[in-house]
Residue, then its C-alpha position, 0 to 999 in steps of 0.5 A: m354071760d359066757e356060762e350061758l353058752f355051752l358048746p361041746v368039745l371038738s371031738h363031738f364035731e370031729n365025729g360028725n355030730f351037729w349041735t343046736a341050742s340057745g342063749g337067751a333069745m338067740r338060737y343056733r345050730v352048728d353042723a360039722d363037715t368032716g370031709e376033705s376040708p373039715h369045717l363047722t357051719a353055724q347058723v343063728w336066728e332069733g327065737p322063740w321058734r325052731l330053725q324051720d319057722s325062723r329067718v336065719e340072720e347069719t351063717r358062717e363057717f369055721p375051721l374044725t379045729e380048736e381055734g375054729l371052735a374058739g372063733l365060733r364061741a366068740w361069734l355066737l357070744e356077739w350074736q347073743e349079746t346083739m339079740n338079747a339087747r333087742p326089745r322083746k316081741s309080743l306073742a302076737e308079733a312072734i306068731a305073725a313072723r312064724d306064720a309069715r315064714r311058713a307061708q313063704q316056705a309054702a309058696q317056694a315049695e309050690e314053685 
């Protein structure tokens, strides 16, 4: 299953770039912080929707190093296996979850 999960090389992140992609039902985003304590911040959520329309299941930080990138890959592969083992939601369930997330965000914006 490793072939289905692509991550850019370390220099991509060392240059301050982000990365977002998917692995089956899992969606993920990785942001690089190249400041005083360089690290990667990764978020995972279940698709099919974009990050803003979804509930993040976990956020984790990794050092901005080759070892950190390897740890990130292993963590993402675990999440990919977990999410892809779940029963698929129907389109109606997926739309209802998206709409509930949007309503929650709208309510928070009004506060």
